[in-house]
N, C-alpha and C positions, 0 to 999 in steps of 0.2 A: 772085372770080376768082383771088385769091392762093392760096386753099385748093385750088381745082381744079388750079392749076399745080403745087402741091406734090404732090398726089395723082398727077398724070400723070407727074411726074418719078420718084416712088416706083415707079410701075408699070413705066416704061421701064427703070429701073435694075435691075429684077428683084428688088426688095427687098420684094415682097409676102409673102415667107415670114417666119416668126418669126426674130428675130435669134438668131444662134448663141449658145448658152449657154456660159459659161466653164467649163472643166473645173475641178472642185474641186482645190484644192492638195493635194499629197501631204503626208504627215506631216512628212517632213524639210524640205520647202520651207516649210511653214507655220511650223514651229519656227524656221527660219532667219529668216523675216520678223519673228517675235515677238522673237527675240534682238536683231535690228537695232533694233527699236523700244525694247526695254528698255535697250539700251546707251546710249541718249540720256537716260535718267532717272537721278536720284540714288538711292542705296541706300535712304534713308528712305522715299521715295515708293513704291519697289518693295515694301518691307516692308509698308507700309500697304495696298498693292494685294493682296498675298498674304493678309494678315489679313482684308481685306474679302471675298475669294473664299471663305475658310474660313467666315466668318460667314454666308454665303449657301448653304453646303453644296456649293460647287463645288470639291471636293477634288482632282479630276483636273487642273483648270485651275490650281489653286493649286500642285500638285506640279510642273508645268512651270516655273512662275515661281520656285519655291523651288530647284529643281534649277539653274536659271540663276544664282540668287543665290549658291549654294554654289560654283559655278565662279568667280564674279567677286569675291565678298565673303564669305569663309569665316569669318564672325564666330561666336562662341558662340551669339548669339541666333538666327542663321540656322539653325544646327544644331538648336536648340530647336524652331524652326518646322517644320523637316523632320521631326523625331521626332513632333511633335504631329500633323502631317498623316498620318503612318503610323497613328497611334492612331485618327484620325478615319476612316481607311479600313479599320479593324479588323485591321490588321497589328500586333497588340499586342506580340508577341515582339521585333520589330524596334524598335518604339518603346521598349520596356523596356531593350533593350541600349544604345540611343543615349542615353536619359536617364541611364542608369547611368554611361556613359563621360563624359558632360558633368559629372556630379557629382564625378568623379575629377580633373577639371581645376580650375585656379585661376580660377574664373569669379566674376563679381560676386555678392556675397551675395544681393542682391534677385532676380537671375535664378536662383540656386541654390534659393531658396524656391519659385519658380514651377515649376522642374524637378521638385522633390520632390513638389509637389502633383500634377503630371501623371503622374509615375512611379507614385504610389499609385493613381491612377485606372486607369492601364494594367494594373497588377497586379490590381486588383479586377475589371476587365472580363475579364481573362485567367483568372479563376477562382482567383487566388492571394490570397484575401481576407485571410488572416492576415498575409501578407507586407505587404499594403497597409496594414493597421492598424499593424504595427510601423514601417513607413516614416514614417507620419504622426506616431506617438508620438515617434519619434526626431527628427523635424523640430521638434516642440514643445520638445524639450530643447536645441535648437541655440542658441548664444549670440546668433545674428543674428535669431532668430525674434521677430517683433513680438507682444507680448502681446495686441494687439487682434485678431489672427488666430485666437485660440483657438477662437472660436465656429465659424469656417469648418472647422477641423480636426475639431471634435466632430461637425458635420453629416456630414462625409465618413466618419468612423469609424462613426457610427451606421448609415449606409447599407451600409457594408462588413459590419458585424455582421449585418444582416438578410440580406445576400447569402450570408453564411457559415452561416446557419441559427440564429444567436443572436438570434432574433426579439424576445424580451422586452427583452433588453439593448439591442438596436438601437433599438427604439421609445422606450425610456426616454432613451437618449442623445440622440436627435433631438428629443424633446419638451422636454428640458431646454435644448437649444440654440436652438430655433426662436424663442422669445420675445425672445432677445437678438440675433437676426440682423437685419441691415439689407440694403438693396439691394446693398451692397458685396459681400456673400456670395451674390449672385444665383445663380450656377451651382451653388454648393454646396447652397443651399436647394432648388433644382430637383432636384438629384440625390437629396437626402434624401427629398423628397416623392414622387419616382418609386419609391423603395424602399418607402415606406409604401404607395403604391398597389399595387405588385406584391404585397406581403404581404396586403393586403386581398383582392386578386383570388385569390390562392392559397387563402385561407380560404374565399372564396365557392365556388371550384371544388371544395373538399373536401366541401361540403354536397350529399349525394345526394338527388335528388328521388324519393323512394319511401316506401312505407308509409302508415300512417294519418295521419301529421302532414305530408303532402306540401305542403299549403297554407302551413303555417307555415314549412316549409323554403324554399319559393319566396319568401316575404316576407323571410326572413332573408338569403337570397342576394342579393335585390335591394337590401336595406339596405346590405350590404357593398359592392356595386358602386357604389351612389350615393356612399358614403364615398370610394371610390377615385376617382370622378369629381371629387369636391370637392378632392382633393389635386392633380389635374391642373389644375383651374380656378385654384387658388391659385398655380400656377406661371406662369400667364398674365401676371401683374403683374411677373414677374421678368425678362421680355424675353429668355428663353433658349429659342429656337425649337426646337432639336433635342430638348431634354428634354421640352418640351410635346408635340411630335408623337410622341415615343416613348411618352409616357403615354397619349395619345389612342389609339394603335394597341393598347396593352395593354387598354384599356377596351373598344374595339370588338370585339376578339377574345373578350374575356370574355363579352360579351353574346351573341355568336354561339355560343359553347360552351354557354351556358345555354339558348339556343334549341334546340340539338340535344338537350340533356338533357330539356328540357320536352316535346318531341314524342315522347320515348321513355318517358314515364311509363306504367307498367303499369296496366291497369284493375284496380280493386279486386275485380271479380267476373269470372268466366269469360265470354267472349263468343263468339258465333257468327261466322263469317267476315264476313258482311254487317255485323253490329254492330261488329266490329273495325275495318272500313273507315270506318264512320261515326264511331267513337270517335277514330280517327287524324285525320280531317278536323277534328273539334271541337278536338282538341289543337292542331293547326296554327293554327286561327283564334285561339285564346286566346294562343298563344305569339307570334303575329305582331307584337305590340307590341315584343318584344325585337329582332326584325329591324329594325323601324322605328327604334328607339332607336339601334341600331348604325349604321344608314345615316345618320341625322341627325347623329350624333356624328362619323362619318367625314367628312361634308360640312363640318361646322364646322371640323374639323382641316385639311381641304384648303383651305378659304377662308383660314384663318389662315396656312397655308404660302404661299398666293398673295399675301396682304397683306404678308408678310415677305420676299417674293421668294426663298423657300427652294428650292434646287435639289437637295437631298440625296435619298437613297433613300426617306425617309419619305413624301415627296410622291407618288412613284410607287406605293408600297405602298397608300396611302390611295385613290388613284385606281383601282387594281386592285380593291380591296375594294368600292368604290362600284359599279363596272361589274358585278362578279359579283352583287352584291345586286340590281341593276336587272334582270339576266337572270332571276333567280329569282322576282322579284315578278310 
C-alpha cells in the first residue's frame, strides 16, 4: 500500500518525467570551485596531488592545480613542477626556458640536480641531443653532484647518443651502465632501454624484404623486433608507465610496417593477373601473424595502462590501433 501511495503521489505531482539534468559547469565556474577546495588544503598535500596527477598521465588536470599553486605558493619546486608539466605536454621550449631560469637562481642544490636532469631530457626530446649530453656532463662535474648518481647520467647520455646518431657509442655507454643500475635509476633505465628498442627497430626497418634471400631477411627482421620487445619487457619491472607504453607503441607500429612490407614482396617469377591475385592472397595469409602480434601486443599495452590507471595519450593511441586492426580483420 505504501508503495502504491508513493507512486500515486509521484503521478499527481507530474513527476513522471525524467528529473532535470544539471547543466555542466562552465570552465570558469568549475575552476572557481576547485580553487575554493584547494584553498582549504596545505601546500604539501597539493604538491602531492599534482605529482599524483602527473604520474597517471593527467597533465591537463595537473596544470590547473600547478597554476593555482604558482599563484598562492610560488616556491622554486612549484616552478620546477610547472616546467616538468610543460615537458610532459611536449612543450619542450617552454620547459627548457623555465628550467634554465631556475638554474640561474639560488635554489637548493638537490633541486638544482633534479632540474638539470629534466633540462637534459627536454633538450634531448627537442632534438638538441649534443646540448643535452653537455648539460649532463656539466652536472657530473658539479661539486654538489653525488657520485652514486653517475650511473643514472651514463644511461641518459647513452640514450642521447643513440638519438644523435652515435649508435655504437650510445649502445656501449648504456651496456656499461645497465649492470650497475638499480631501481633508484628506474626512469633513466627505462629511457635507455627505449633508446635501444628504437635503434633495434630502425635496424629492422632497414632490412628490405626482396631478392633471393627474402626468407632470411624476414627471419632477421623478426629477430630484431623480438629483441626490441625484450627491451620493453625489461622496463615493466621499473614501474615507469609512460616509457613502457611508448616502447609498446614503437613495437606495435614496427610489426605493422613489417606487415605492409611483407605483403609487398615481389614474386620471384612473372605472373599472370589471376596468378598475381592468388599470390597476393597467399602473402596476406602468411603475413597475418604480424598483424596478430601487433594486435596482441597493443592489447597487452592497453591492459597495462588500465592496470596503472594511466590517462595519458598513449592509452588513446593504443586503443585507436586496436580498433583499426579489428576493422581490418
